[in-house]
N, C-alpha and C positions, 0 to 999 in steps of 0.2 A: 628527820626528812632527807638526811644524806647518807650516805655509806659511811661507816665506820664500828670503832670499840668503844662503846660508853660504858661508864659505871656508875650506879647509883647507891647511895648508902641508906640504909634504915636502922631503926632500933626495934630489935626485937622485944618482946614482952618481959625478957628480963634484963632488959636494958642494955643489951651488948650490941654492937654494930651486927647487920644483916647487909652483906654486900652484892647487889645485881649487876653483873658483866652483859652488855647486850651486844654480840657482834651483828651488825645490822647491813643488810645488803639489800640495795635497792634495784629492783629489777626494771629496766627500762618499758615502756609501753611499745610494743610493735605495730608500727603503722605504716600501710603500703598503699601506693596509688597505681592503678592499674588505666591506662588508656585504650579503650577497646573499641573497635569498628564493625559493625554487623551491617548487613543488609535488610531493607524493608522486607518486611513477612517473617524474619528470623528472630531469635531472642538470645540473650546471654544468661547464663547462668551463674550466680555468686553464692556459694553455699546451698543454702533452703531458699534462697531468692532467685526470681526469674525476672528479667527486664526485657524488654521491646520497644522502648521510648527512648529517644534522645534525653539525657540528664547525668546528673552526678548523684551517686548511690552511694550511702556508708553501711556497711556491714560489720558487727562486732563479734568478736569470739574469745575464748578464753583459752591462753596458752598453758603449756604444763606447769609453768609455776603459778597458774591462777590469775595471771594478769591480764588486762584487755589487750586484745590484739583486734587492730581496727583496718578494714581494707576500706579504702575508696574507689570506686569503679565511676571513671568520667566516659560516659557512651555515648558513640556517635550512630544513629541510624543513617544509612546512606539510603535516599530514595529511590527508587525503581523508575527509571526512566522508561516513560509508553508514548509512543506517535502514531498516528493515523494519517496515513497519505491516500488522498482519493486521486485516482490515475484513470486516464480515458486514454488509449489506443485505438488504432486502425488494425481491421483484419489483415492479418500476414505480418503485423509487427509484434513485437515482445518488449517486455518492459523488466528491466534487470534491477533486482533489489539483494546486494551482498553477493553470495554466490549463486544466488537461485534467478532464473529467467522464466518469466510467466507470460503466456499467451493466450489464455483462456479468459474469461470473464469469471470473479469470484472473491473471496477473502483469502488473502495471506498473510501468514506472520512469521517473522525472523527475529531470533534471539542473539543479541551481543551482549559482552562484557564491558561494562564502563571502566572508566580508569581505577575506580574504587574496586572492581571486583566483582559488581553487582549486575543483574541482569538489565540488558536496555533491550526493550521489545518494539518492533516497527510492524505495525499492522499496515496493509496494504490493500485498500478496495478498490479493486481493478475491473472497469468496463471496457469490453472490445467492441467496438461499432463494426458490423458488417459493412460492406461496400454494397452501393446499390447498382444494380444489373437489370438492364432494359433491352427487349429484342424488339426492334420495328423491321416489318415486312413492308417493303414499298415497292408499288409499281408506278413508272412514269412513262412519258412518251419521248422517243426519240427525239432530241434536240433539245430536250429542256435540262434542267439542272435540279439536283435537289439538294438543299442547305440543311446541314445539322450544327447550329450555332456557327463558329467560324469557319467552317470545313465546306467547300462546295465541291459535290462528286457528278461525274457527266458520263461514267462508265459502269455498267451492271458490276456489280462485286458485293463482298460482304467488308463493312467498314466497321471500326471502332473508333469512339471518341472517349476521353477521358474527361471526367472533371470533378471537382470537389463537391461533395453535399453538404448539408448545414451544420453537420461536425466536424468538418474541414477533411473527410476520408473519401476514398476514390469513389465517384460515379460513373460505374460504365454503361455508354449506350452502343448497342451493336446493330447495324443497318443492315439487312439483306436487300440490297438494291436490284431492280429489274427494268432495264430499259426495254420496253415494246417497240418494235419496228412501227413506222408508220405504214397505212395499208396504201397498196396500189389499187386503184380501183378502176375496172373497165366495165362500161354499160353498151350493153346491145338490145337492139339496133342502134348503130350510131347516129340515126337521123341523115338529113335535116327532116324535121316535121312541118306539114302546114298548119297554119293557125286553125284552118277549118277542117283538120282531119279526125277531130275527137280525141277521145282520151287514148293513149299508149300504153302498154306493158314496157317496162325495160327491167331488165336484170342486171344486178350489177355482182361484181365478182371482188375479191371475196364475200361470202354472203355474211348478213349480222349487222348490226352496228344500226345508226339513224342516219338517213341520209335526206337531205334537202336541196332542192334547186329548181 
């Protein structure tokens, strides 16, 4: 079992020595270990074998001298990292993921590389909430005030008040406010009238409205 030159003696059929000399070479078995990392979804090929799961695998071959050659594969499959983020923003804002900025509702994906060189995918489910906008046309009389939440208005004009709606975004209320002048009324004839004068016809200026007296 060891390399060397060995001699064996026999007797031939005629009774003489027969000597066999053996020059023995022991060829070492070739054994290799490969440490391999791949990404999830990939595979590693060793000879006729294909591996796609983490593990230790052994493949045997024959060398030119006819001896075994053993290759051991220590395979690590690095998982792909996948993350989903649900995001809400307000109209007019934008959301940034890596080098990308998004300002419309939708589903977006960004691919990165992890420290192991494999894909890392970030999915963004983006909802853009529109702001509420309301227009109120208001007419009141001179001398009165109009209140919109904490605001008080006493002059004709267009005013804007800003609030937060239920999702935390802007809610805009625009008031188109008109102050109407108080009427100046004159009545003719001016009187005085006697109690027994009977029904009298009075004319008011400007016309319209409801009068009592």
